[in-house]
Rosetta silent file (secondary structure, phi, psi, omega in degrees, C-alpha in Angstrom):
SEQUENCE: MPITKVSREILNRIAKQLQAQSEKGLREYGVTIDDASDDQYNWSEEALAEVIDASQYLVKENMRLRRENAGLRANEQRGILLAQMREEKCTCK
SCORE:     score description
SCORE:     0.000 S_00000001
   1 L     0.000  123.795 -177.825 -124.159  166.573  -95.606 S_00000001
   2 L   -71.744  152.457  176.974 -127.264  164.847  -97.032 S_00000001
   3 L   -79.126  128.743 -179.657 -127.075  162.533 -100.011 S_00000001
   4 L   -73.444  166.126  178.817 -128.595  164.184 -103.084 S_00000001
   5 H   -59.345  -42.052 -179.977 -131.225  162.539 -105.259 S_00000001
   6 H   -65.788  -45.703  179.034 -128.655  161.961 -108.022 S_00000001
   7 H   -60.369  -41.938  179.334 -126.117  160.488 -105.605 S_00000001
   8 H   -62.372  -42.044  178.923 -128.783  158.208 -104.135 S_00000001
   9 H   -62.737  -43.410  178.812 -129.743  157.015 -107.646 S_00000001
  10 H   -61.895  -47.256  179.235 -126.082  156.294 -108.469 S_00000001
  11 H   -60.957  -40.562  177.842 -125.623  154.387 -105.207 S_00000001
  12 H   -62.854  -42.042  179.178 -128.805  152.390 -105.866 S_00000001
  13 H   -64.992  -41.384  177.661 -127.616  151.462 -109.353 S_00000001
  14 H   -62.301  -43.957  179.621 -124.224  150.393 -108.009 S_00000001
  15 H   -60.583  -42.887  178.928 -125.901  148.292 -105.310 S_00000001
  16 H   -64.120  -41.217  179.301 -128.105  146.587 -107.920 S_00000001
  17 H   -66.694  -39.682  177.043 -125.096  145.891 -110.153 S_00000001
  18 H   -61.749  -43.594  178.907 -123.122  144.498 -107.207 S_00000001
  19 H   -61.955  -46.549 -179.570 -126.032  142.217 -106.323 S_00000001
  20 H   -62.841  -41.174 -179.755 -126.394  141.030 -109.923 S_00000001
  21 H   -66.724  -38.947  178.269 -122.645  140.434 -110.234 S_00000001
  22 H   -64.096  -42.479  178.506 -122.591  138.476 -106.964 S_00000001
  23 H   -65.001  -39.932  177.702 -125.473  136.302 -108.165 S_00000001
  24 H   -62.260  -45.140  178.525 -123.715  135.756 -111.510 S_00000001
  25 H   -60.985  -41.190  178.771 -120.525  134.726 -109.703 S_00000001
  26 H   -63.611  -42.270  177.678 -122.429  132.291 -107.499 S_00000001
  27 H   -63.695  -44.012 -175.300 -124.065  130.733 -110.588 S_00000001
  28 H   -74.586  -39.008 -172.539 -120.781  130.482 -112.493 S_00000001
  29 H  -108.874  -11.535  176.683 -118.460  129.359 -109.681 S_00000001
  30 L    77.980    0.904  177.802 -120.860  127.742 -107.229 S_00000001
  31 L  -141.921  157.018  173.029 -119.535  129.740 -104.256 S_00000001
  32 L   -80.628  166.554  178.523 -119.698  133.296 -103.016 S_00000001
  33 L   -62.839  -28.704  177.645 -116.534  135.373 -102.920 S_00000001
  34 L   -62.684  -37.111 -176.045 -116.601  134.886  -99.133 S_00000001
  35 L   -92.190   -7.918 -179.661 -116.310  131.128  -99.586 S_00000001
  36 L   -67.801  137.584 -176.911 -113.810  131.187 -102.473 S_00000001
  37 L   -74.152  129.990  175.872 -110.459  129.762 -101.464 S_00000001
  38 L   -65.085  -23.284  179.001 -107.583  132.218 -101.247 S_00000001
  39 L   -73.134  -22.496 -177.265 -105.341  129.349 -102.354 S_00000001
  40 L   -91.145  -15.216 -174.937 -107.185  129.075 -105.671 S_00000001
  41 L  -131.345  143.424  167.409 -107.090  132.753 -106.605 S_00000001
  42 L  -102.196   99.807 -170.868 -104.555  135.538 -106.774 S_00000001
  43 H   -62.064  -35.167  179.195 -106.979  138.326 -105.986 S_00000001
  44 H   -68.486  -37.002  176.476 -104.691  141.128 -107.146 S_00000001
  45 H   -67.901  -39.897  176.575 -104.222  139.414 -110.530 S_00000001
  46 H   -59.404  -46.321 -179.394 -107.990  138.860 -110.785 S_00000001
  47 H   -64.659  -42.175  179.388 -108.586  142.549 -110.036 S_00000001
  48 H   -61.505  -42.792  178.608 -105.893  143.645 -112.497 S_00000001
  49 H   -61.381  -40.201  178.751 -107.451  141.525 -115.254 S_00000001
  50 H   -66.040  -40.226  178.985 -110.837  143.124 -114.531 S_00000001
  51 H   -65.595  -40.096  178.059 -109.331  146.634 -114.628 S_00000001
  52 H   -63.533  -44.532  176.367 -107.645  145.883 -117.950 S_00000001
  53 H   -59.350  -46.412 -179.621 -110.957  144.606 -119.356 S_00000001
  54 H   -60.062  -39.707  178.868 -112.724  147.708 -118.033 S_00000001
  55 H   -61.810  -42.882  178.476 -110.094  149.938 -119.658 S_00000001
  56 H   -63.141  -43.280 -179.914 -110.686  148.266 -123.003 S_00000001
  57 H   -62.383  -41.274 -179.278 -114.460  148.643 -122.650 S_00000001
  58 H   -66.267  -41.265  178.233 -114.091  152.337 -121.771 S_00000001
  59 H   -64.645  -44.219  179.164 -111.806  153.035 -124.742 S_00000001
  60 H   -61.145  -44.613  179.229 -114.182  151.194 -127.080 S_00000001
  61 H   -65.245  -38.613  177.346 -117.184  153.119 -125.723 S_00000001
  62 H   -61.298  -42.888  178.211 -115.263  156.398 -126.024 S_00000001
  63 H   -62.593  -43.116  179.602 -114.514  155.609 -129.677 S_00000001
  64 H   -62.843  -44.257  179.954 -118.189  154.796 -130.317 S_00000001
  65 H   -65.334  -37.321  177.652 -119.341  158.031 -128.674 S_00000001
  66 H   -63.968  -42.296  177.336 -116.822  160.078 -130.663 S_00000001
  67 H   -62.758  -45.541  179.401 -118.111  158.550 -133.923 S_00000001
  68 H   -61.212  -43.222  179.352 -121.693  159.176 -132.866 S_00000001
  69 H   -63.738  -42.558  178.810 -120.864  162.749 -131.874 S_00000001
  70 H   -62.064  -40.841  178.165 -119.100  163.379 -135.196 S_00000001
  71 H   -64.397  -41.960  178.260 -122.159  162.076 -137.045 S_00000001
  72 H   -64.571  -40.252  178.161 -124.490  164.292 -135.037 S_00000001
  73 H   -64.656  -41.791  179.288 -122.294  167.316 -135.686 S_00000001
  74 H   -62.952  -42.718  177.818 -122.208  166.560 -139.409 S_00000001
  75 H   -63.358  -39.818  178.513 -126.014  166.241 -139.463 S_00000001
  76 H   -63.669  -43.174  178.586 -126.327  169.495 -137.553 S_00000001
  77 H   -62.509  -41.880  177.707 -124.029  171.257 -140.033 S_00000001
  78 H   -61.727  -41.419  179.066 -126.063  169.896 -142.970 S_00000001
  79 H   -62.841  -41.365  178.082 -129.228  171.156 -141.307 S_00000001
  80 H   -64.008  -45.252  179.719 -127.708  174.610 -140.828 S_00000001
  81 H   -62.497  -43.240  178.789 -126.536  174.732 -144.442 S_00000001
  82 H   -62.515  -41.238  178.386 -129.954  173.657 -145.743 S_00000001
  83 H   -63.552  -40.799  177.932 -131.658  176.293 -143.601 S_00000001
  84 H   -64.786  -40.835  179.536 -129.264  178.948 -144.915 S_00000001
  85 H   -64.152  -41.882  177.964 -129.891  177.861 -148.501 S_00000001
  86 H   -63.404  -41.053  179.887 -133.666  178.050 -147.983 S_00000001
  87 H   -64.322  -41.312  178.832 -133.307  181.464 -146.400 S_00000001
  88 H   -64.503  -39.394  177.810 -131.178  182.712 -149.316 S_00000001
  89 H   -63.051  -39.421 -179.055 -133.774  181.467 -151.818 S_00000001
  90 H   -68.113  -37.750 -177.269 -136.505  183.310 -149.935 S_00000001
  91 H   -79.622  -19.208 -178.915 -134.597  186.604 -149.818 S_00000001
  92 H   -77.999  -21.060 -175.400 -133.609  186.440 -153.496 S_00000001
  93 L   -75.943    0.000    0.000 -137.215  186.591 -154.768 S_00000001
């Protein structure tokens, strides 16, 4: 099964983010993950901490999107009401 254009774009973005994250880690820690000592890190705890952070970011973004969506819906409703009011004024004359 061939990879679709959308799937390819997603994979490319993930690859770029992985590369950027690897470069950031090398700058911050001075070693690649390959060279990092297993004695210095508990990898499962590191991963768990990252997942917890990601969960918080996702909840925060979800809250922001819900607020934004509510605002857009309110604006849409105002627009509908204004259009109805204009229409009523036109038909009353």
